N, C-alpha and C positions, 0 to 999 in steps of 0.2 A: 505492499500499499505507498502510496507517497506521501512527500512530507504535506502535501498540500492538504490531501482529505484528514490526514491526521489532525489538521487543524479546521477544520472547518464546521460551522456548527449544528446545518441540517445537509444530510447525504442522499442526495436526488437518485434513488435506486430505478426511478421511471413509474414503479406499480407502488413505491413507498418512497416518503420521504422521512429519513431516519434522525429524528430529534437529541442531536446528541448534548447539545444544552440546555435539554433537562435537568440532568444531574446537578448543573449548577444552579440552578433555582430553583428543582424540589430534593436534591441531595441524593436521588436514585435516578439511576437510569429507566429509558424508556421500557415499558415491560409490554412483551408482543400477547396481544389477544390472537391464541389459535386457531379459532372458529373461523370458519371460509378463506380462509387462506393455504395456498398449495404449498406444497411443500419444501419447492426449492426456494419460493419467497420465501419462509421462514426463516430456509438455511441462508439465506443470504443476507437478511436483516440482522442474523443471530453473527454473521462472519462480523459485521460492520462494529454493532454491539460488543463484541468480546474484545474485538482489536482498539477501539478506542477504551470499554471503561473497563476490561478483563471481567466481566460477569454478563450475564442474559437471564431472563428468566421468560419461559412462553407458556402461558396457562392457555386451559380447554383444549386441551388437544390431548386426540386420541390415541390408543396404542400403535395402532400401523401408522400412522402419521408419525410418530415419535422414532419409531424405529427407523425410518428413512430421513430423518433429520438428523440421528444418531450416526450413519454412515458419514456426513460428512464432518460431524462433532463429537466423535466417538466416547469426548472424555465427558460427557454429560451425566446426570441423573434424570432417570425420569421413574416417575410415582405413576400406577395406572390405576389408583385410587382418587387420587387429588386432581388427575389429569394437569399435572406441573411437570416441564422441562425445564432443568435449572444448570447455571455455569457459574462457578465460581462465590466469594463468600463476599460480606458486606466489611468494609477495609475497619468499621469500626462496631462495637458491640455500644448496644443501647443499655440504658441502668432500667432496672426493674424490672417485671417477669409478667407475661400476660399468660391468661389462663384462656384455657377454651374448653366451653362446655358443650358436649354434644349429647342432644337429649337422649337419641336412638342411634342403633347399629344403619340404618337405613338413610342418618341424616350425616354420616361420617365422611362421604367426597365433601361436603361443602366446608366440615371440620378443618379435613386436611388440609384442604385449600386454603384456610385462613392461617392454620399451622405451620404450613412449610413455606407460605409467601411469609410470616412474620419469623421463621430463621433464615430465611435468604435474606430478609434485612437485616439481620444481628440482633434479634429478640430472644430472649430464653421463654420458652411455652412448657406450660403445666398443661397436659391432654386430661380432661375427666369426661371419661366417655359412656353412652349408655346411662344416664341418670335424670331421664325425663322425669316427671308431673304423676306418671303411672304407677310409679314407686317414690314416694319423698325419702325414704330413709335411704335408698342409694346415695342421692344427693347431701343431705344431712350428715353422713357417714362423713364428705371429704369439706366439712365444713369450715376447717381451722385453713385447708388451703385457700378454699375461695374468698375469705376473709384475708387473707395475705397477698390475692395477686394484685397490682397494679393497676390495670385495665381486665377487662376479664370480657370475652365472645361468646356469647347463649348461641346455639345452633339450633334450632326446633322447626320442627315440621307439623303437620296436623293443624290443632286449635292455636297453637305458639305459646302455650303458656308460659315454660320454663324460663324465659325473658325474667318474666315479671315475679316470679318465685325469689331468683339471684337476686333481681335488684333491691328487694325489701330486705336482704342480707346482707348486704354489703357498704361501703361508702365511697368506692371506687368505680369511675363511671364503667356502666354498661353498655356491650354494642351487641344490637339482637339482630340474629340474619332468621329470616323466614327460608322454610325450607320446600322445593314442590312436591314433599311425599305428603301422603295423605288418601282418601278413597275420596271419590266424587264430589262430595259438598266441599272439601277442603279448595277446590278449585286451581289446582297446582302451584298451591304455597298464596294464592288470595288470603285464604281465609287465616292465615297467621300473619300475614302481613298487616291485615286490617285491625288483627286481635290486637297484636304489639306496636300498633300507632295508637290505640286506644286505651293502652297500658294506666292506669293509674299509677303506678310505682315512678318513682319521681328520682331522675340519672341515668334513665336509660335513653340511645339511642336506636335507631334502625337501619340497615342499612336495604338495598332490593332484595327479590328472592332471590334464594342462591349464591349470592355473592359474597362468599368469603373473604377471596381476593381483597374487595372493595374495605370489610373489615379489618382486618389484617392491616392494612395500608394505614387506616383511621388510628388503630390502636399505635401505629409502628408513628404514625405523627404526634400522637401525645405524651410519647414518651419522649422521640426527637429534643420536645419542649422541652420537658424536663430537664433533657442533657444540656443544651444550650442557653438556657433562661429566658424568660419573656425583655419582648424590647422591650426598653426604656421609654416612658409616655412622654410627649414634650408638655413642658410646662402648662402652656395655654394654647387647647388644640381647639381650632377652629375650623371647620368643614368649607373648603373650597369656594361653596354654595351659599356660606352663610352672607347675609347682606348686612348692613350696619343699620342701625336705628335712625330714624330722618330725625 
């Protein structure tokens, strides 16, 4: 690769414009959404990201296409449960720990997407699986681990009740992830989503259906704020749109 391409902020591949500047803005290189992309497209983007940032992450990638990409980049790690394909590690570890709490075994693909994304982002993860509200004793058996987590990601389908229960037990931020797991009236996760959005428990936020990646990113952002500290506020802040009194 030429010196010029190593310095470019955006690499134009024709079918994609790789945003190399994103790491400077957000602290993390661009992540590849695998669905809908051909294997040769994914492989070309991965090559650019690894050459520039020494790491890459592909989400929502099925096993067959992952095997094809690994022929070009054989040192990657693929997990068929989370459908994540990754190379490299975060240059620094973030402080704190995130507990990823999974209601049922059927929710594991989304929970593992969250857990393994967090690990790629440099976050320590504690996994609590199959602790849904159908048997609350399973959840309460881990109460110490739950209450000592700095951020919690709670993944649940069906009626989506588990995040409300967890939020009532902790003082840390809770990120709820509805999944598309359930029978017909669950409406492919819409019922869980609406239940979480309607919860009375305070301190809980909700991401989109099956979006374990989004929850992981938000949790890492929270821990990143702890690592770098808050931005100092100006002594006298006024919006640019403020109009002086006449």
